[in-house]
MARDREN-927653 format. One record per residue: residue in three letters; x, y, z of N, C-alpha, C, O, CB in turn. Coordinates in steps of 0.02 Angstrom, whole numbers, padded with zeros to 5 digits, always signed. Glycine has a CB too. Layout:
N
ALAXYZXYZXYZXYZXYZ;...
This chain:
115
MET-02184-00051+00337-02138-00055+00394-02077-00096+00376-02021-00078+00393-02173-00083+00455;ARG-02089-00152+00342-02034-00197+00325-01984-00162+00278-01924-00173+00285-02061-00261+00292;SER-02008-00122+00231-01963-00087+00185-01921-00035+00222-01864-00023+00204-02003-00054+00129;LYS-01949-00003+00275-01911+00045+00314-01854+00011+00351-01798+00037+00354-01956+00082+00363;ILE-01868-00048+00380-01816-00085+00415-01761-00105+00367-01702-00099+00384-01846-00148+00449;HIS-01779-00129+00308-01730-00149+00257-01688-00089+00237-01627-00094+00230-01765-00180+00196;PHE-01720-00031+00226-01685+00030+00207-01634+00051+00260-01577+00066+00243-01735+00087+00194;PHE-01654+00051+00323-01609+00070+00377-01551+00020+00385-01495+00040+00399-01647+00076+00443;SER-01565-00043+00375-01513-00094+00378-01463-00083+00322-01402-00088+00333-01543-00165+00374;LEU-01487-00069+00262-01444-00056+00204-01402+00007+00216-01343+00008+00201-01487-00048+00141;CYS-01433+00059+00243-01396+00121+00258-01341+00110+00309-01286+00135+00301-01444+00175+00283;SER-01355+00072+00361-01303+00060+00412-01246+00019+00383-01188+00031+00402-01333+00024+00473;CYS-01260-00028+00339-01207-00066+00307-01164-00020+00263-01102-00026+00262-01236-00123+00264;LEU-01195+00025+00227-01160+00072+00184-01115+00118+00226-01058+00131+00206-01209+00113+00143;VAL-01139+00143+00281-01099+00186+00326-01039+00147+00352-00984+00175+00355-01142+00211+00384;MET-01047+00084+00371-00992+00044+00395-00939+00034+00340-00880+00037+00354-01017-00024+00421;LEU-00961+00023+00279-00915+00013+00223-00876+00077+00209-00815+00074+00199-00953-00009+00160;ILE-00910+00133+00207-00876+00197+00194-00825+00212+00249-00770+00234+00233-00927+00254+00190;SER-00843+00200+00311-00794+00214+00364-00737+00164+00363-00681+00181+00384-00829+00211+00432;ALA-00748+00103+00338-00693+00054+00333-00644+00074+00279-00584+00064+00287-00721-00016+00319;VAL-00668+00101+00223-00624+00121+00169-00586+00183+00187-00526+00189+00171-00664+00132+00105;GLY-00617+00230+00220-00583+00290+00242-00569+00339+00186-00590+00328+00129-00518+00272+00276;CYS-00535+00392+00202-00523+00446+00154-00467+00431+00106-00466+00458+00051-00507+00509+00191;ASN-00419+00388+00124-00361+00377+00081-00369+00317+00034-00321+00300-00001-00300+00368+00122;GLY-00427+00286+00032-00438+00231-00015-00412+00164+00006-00413+00117-00034-00409+00249-00079;THR-00388+00158+00067-00364+00093+00091-00415+00065+00140-00446+00103+00177-00294+00098+00123;LEU-00423+00001+00140-00468-00030+00188-00436-00031+00256-00375-00034+00261-00487-00102+00166;THR-00476-00028+00308-00448-00032+00376-00479-00091+00411-00537-00109+00400-00461+00033+00415;ARG-00439-00122+00455-00464-00177+00495-00501-00148+00555-00502-00088+00565-00406-00224+00518;ALA-00532-00191+00595-00572-00170+00652-00535-00124+00698-00564-00077+00726-00597-00231+00690;GLY-00471-00135+00708-00431-00093+00753-00409-00028+00722-00374+00011+00754-00371-00131+00776;GLY-00430-00014+00660-00411+00048+00627-00345+00043+00588-00323+00093+00560-00406+00102+00677;SER-00314-00015+00586-00252-00024+00549-00266-00026+00474-00318-00052+00454-00215-00088+00571;PRO-00221+00001+00433-00233+00000+00361-00227-00071+00333-00192-00114+00362-00183+00046+00325;HIS-00260-00082+00279-00253-00145+00242-00244-00126+00169-00293-00108+00135-00315-00193+00253;TYR-00183-00129+00145-00167-00109+00077-00180-00167+00030-00164-00224+00047-00095-00084+00071;PRO-00208-00154-00028-00224-00208-00075-00161-00244-00100-00108-00215-00105-00263-00180-00135;VAL-00169-00308-00115-00115-00349-00141-00126-00355-00217-00179-00378-00238-00113-00420-00107;PRO-00077-00334-00257-00085-00341-00329-00085-00414-00350-00052-00456-00318-00030-00303-00367;GLN-00121-00430-00403-00123-00500-00427-00055-00520-00455-00032-00576-00445-00177-00509-00480;ILE-00022-00473-00489+00046-00485-00513+00086-00420-00504+00057-00366-00504+00047-00508-00589;GLU+00150-00427-00497+00193-00369-00491+00196-00333-00558+00198-00365-00611+00265-00388-00467;ALA+00195-00267-00557+00196-00227-00618+00255-00245-00662+00309-00261-00637+00197-00152-00601;GLN+00244-00243-00727+00297-00262-00775+00359-00217-00768+00415-00242-00774+00271-00259-00846;TRP+00349-00153-00756+00406-00108-00750+00450-00127-00690+00511-00116-00692+00383-00035-00742;ILE+00421-00156-00637+00460-00180-00580+00498-00243-00600+00558-00250-00586+00414-00193-00518;GLN+00463-00289-00633+00495-00351-00655+00553-00337-00703+00602-00374-00704+00444-00396-00689;ASP+00547-00283-00743+00600-00265-00790+00658-00227-00757+00707-00211-00790+00571-00222-00845;GLY+00652-00213-00691+00706-00180-00655+00707-00104-00664+00757-00072-00647+00771-00207-00677;GLU+00653-00076-00690+00650-00003-00699+00642+00031-00631+00612+00003-00585+00591+00017-00746;PRO+00669+00092-00625+00666+00126-00561+00598+00156-00545+00558+00170-00589+00718+00181-00559;LEU+00587+00165-00481+00530+00202-00455+00556+00273-00444+00608+00282-00411+00501+00169-00387;MET+00522+00323-00469+00544+00392-00461+00508+00422-00401+00447+00421-00396+00531+00434-00525;PHE+00548+00449-00354+00521+00482-00294+00563+00543-00279+00624+00538-00269+00520+00433-00233;GLU+00531+00600-00276+00563+00664-00262+00624+00676-00307+00676+00698-00285+00585+00667-00189;GLY+00615+00660-00372+00666+00674-00422+00724+00625-00422+00773+00636-00458+00692+00741-00411;GLU+00721+00571-00383+00775+00522-00381+00749+00453-00401+00691+00435-00389+00806+00519-00311;ALA+00793+00414-00433+00777+00346-00454+00791+00296-00398+00846+00296-00370+00816+00327-00518;TRP+00742+00255-00383+00749+00202-00333+00740+00136-00370+00689+00126-00404+00696+00209-00273;TYR+00789+00091-00364+00789+00029-00403+00765-00030-00362+00782-00037-00303+00859+00015-00430;PRO+00724-00074-00393+00699-00133-00358+00756-00182-00344+00801-00191-00385+00644-00168-00398;LYS+00753-00212-00286+00803-00261-00264+00770-00330-00257+00709-00335-00256+00836-00240-00198;ASP+00811-00380-00253+00785-00448-00240+00766-00456-00167+00735-00505-00148+00836-00501-00261;ASP+00785-00407-00126+00768-00410-00054+00693-00407-00044+00658-00366-00074+00803-00353-00016;VAL+00669-00450-00001+00598-00452+00017+00592-00442+00092+00625-00476+00131+00564-00519-00005;ASP+00550-00395+00111+00538-00382+00182+00470-00409+00201+00421-00400+00165+00543-00306+00197;VAL+00466-00441+00259+00403-00466+00285+00379-00415+00337+00409-00408+00391+00410-00538+00317;LEU+00326-00379+00319+00300-00326+00362+00224-00329+00363+00192-00351+00315+00323-00257+00338;LEU+00195-00308+00418+00122-00300+00422+00104-00232+00392+00145-00186+00392+00096-00306+00495;ASP+00043-00226+00367+00022-00163+00338+00026-00105+00388+00039-00048+00368-00048-00169+00312;ASP+00014-00119+00451+00017-00064+00500+00088-00047+00521+00098-00004+00564-00024-00083+00561;GLU+00139-00079+00491+00209-00062+00503+00237-00017+00449+00294+00006+00454+00251-00125+00508;VAL+00197-00003+00397+00220+00039+00342+00175+00100+00335+00118+00100+00357+00222-00001+00276;TYR+00203+00151+00302+00167+00213+00289+00164+00222+00213+00215+00218+00179+00201+00274+00324;LEU+00105+00235+00187+00096+00246+00116+00122+00315+00097+00096+00366+00120+00021+00239+00096;LEU+00175+00316+00055+00204+00380+00033+00169+00406-00029+00159+00467-00036+00277+00372+00019;GLY+00150+00361-00074+00120+00383-00136+00108+00326-00184+00108+00267-00165+00163+00436-00169;GLU+00099+00345-00246+00087+00296-00299+00130+00316-00359+00133+00375-00377+00011+00291-00318;TYR+00161+00267-00391+00202+00279-00450+00182+00228-00503+00185+00168-00491+00277+00274-00433;ARG+00162+00252-00561+00142+00210-00617+00092+00156-00595+00098+00098-00615+00204+00177-00649;GLY+00044+00177-00555-00009+00132-00533+00008+00086-00476-00032+00042-00459-00030+00091-00590;VAL+00066+00095-00445+00088+00051-00390+00099+00093-00327+00135+00143-00328+00154+00013-00409;GLN+00067+00073-00272+00078+00107-00209+00148+00093-00184+00173+00037-00191+00025+00086-00156;PHE+00180+00143-00153+00245+00131-00122+00246+00159-00051+00209+00205-00034+00302+00163-00164;PHE+00289+00128-00010+00287+00137+00062+00357+00146+00091+00408+00133+00057+00253+00077+00095;VAL+00359+00169+00154+00418+00166+00196+00395+00135+00262+00336+00136+00279+00452+00237+00207;GLU+00444+00107+00298+00426+00083+00365+00410+00143+00409+00441+00196+00402+00485+00041+00397;LYS+00362+00136+00454+00342+00191+00497+00399+00215+00541+00400+00273+00562+00283+00170+00540;VAL+00446+00171+00556+00502+00190+00599+00557+00226+00560+00604+00252+00590+00531+00129+00633;ASP+00553+00227+00494+00603+00260+00452+00593+00335+00453+00537+00359+00457+00600+00232+00380;ILE+00648+00373+00448+00645+00445+00444+00685+00468+00384+00727+00431+00358+00671+00478+00510;ARG+00673+00530+00363+00711+00558+00306+00783+00570+00326+00795+00587+00384+00679+00625+00282;PRO+00830+00561+00283+00821+00535+00215+00810+00460+00217+00846+00424+00252+00882+00553+00171;TYR+00761+00437+00179+00743+00366+00180+00799+00323+00152+00833+00341+00104+00678+00354+00140;HIS+00809+00265+00183+00858+00217+00160+00828+00169+00108+00862+00148+00061+00887+00177+00219;ARG+00765+00151+00118+00730+00105+00074+00658+00127+00062+00626+00154+00106+00732+00034+00103;LEU+00634+00114+00002+00563+00118-00014+00540+00047-00025+00581+00002-00034+00548+00164-00076;ARG+00475+00036-00025+00448-00032-00034+00383-00030-00074+00345+00018-00070+00435-00066+00035;THR+00372-00084-00112+00307-00095-00144+00281-00162-00119+00320-00208-00105+00312-00093-00222;LYS+00216-00167-00115+00185-00230-00091+00172-00275-00151+00146-00253-00202+00119-00216-00052;PHE+00191-00339-00144+00178-00386-00199+00141-00448-00177+00118-00487-00219+00243-00406-00232;ALA+00134-00459-00112+00097-00515-00085+00077-00497-00013+00099-00446+00013+00140-00582-00087;ALA+00037-00538+00018+00016-00525+00087+00078-00523+00131+00115-00572+00136-00034-00579+00111;ASN+00089-00467+00165+00145-00456+00211+00213-00461+00177+00263-00472+00212+00141-00506+00267;ARG+00216-00454+00111+00280-00458+00074+00289-00393+00036+00247-00372-00004+00281-00519+00025;PHE+00346-00361+00049+00362-00297+00017+00430-00301-00016+00478-00324+00014+00360-00240+00069;ARG+00433-00278-00079+00497-00274-00115+00533-00211-00094+00503-00158-00088+00486-00276-00193;ALA+00598-00218-00083+00639-00161-00063+00667-00125-00124+00679-00156-00176+00697-00184-00017;TYR+00676-00059-00117+00706-00016-00169+00761+00024-00137+00754+00045-00079+00652+00030-00203;SER+00815+00036-00173+00868+00080-00149+00890+00125-00206+00872+00114-00264+00928+00040-00121;LYS+00928+00176-00190+00952+00223-00241+01010+00194-00281+01024+00218-00336+00973+00288-00208;GLU+01043+00143-00255+01099+00113-00291+01073+00067-00345+01025+00029-00336+01144+00074-00242;HIS+01106+00071-00403+01086+00028-00459+01146-00016-00476+01201+00008-00487+01064+00070-00522;HIS+01134-00081-00478+01186-00131-00496+01163-00166-00559+01111-00199-00560+01199-00182-00438;ASP+01203-00159-00613+01184-00192-00676+01197-00266-00674+01185-00302-00723+01223-00161-00735;
């Protein structure tokens, strides 16, 4: 009997974990808001000022930092191992893209490149 209780407890924990991760690979908080992972360090290609390619266009990293909650951004995709986002209130054509580098900190990208 004790092993059945342990098995059911383990199964319910597993179901909760699977539903928390969801289909898109991001963790969700209790309210269903996404929680995107924070990289330990910013990718070297970003630090080197290399562009993020999106829909055939180069987007360059800026020194601008935006303070946003995860539920204020929409995950557009991944480039060279880095997730990139737009604000949920933004519409096409996008003015800025963003990558997350710390909790609630997003680096801005624009199409303009300044040497």
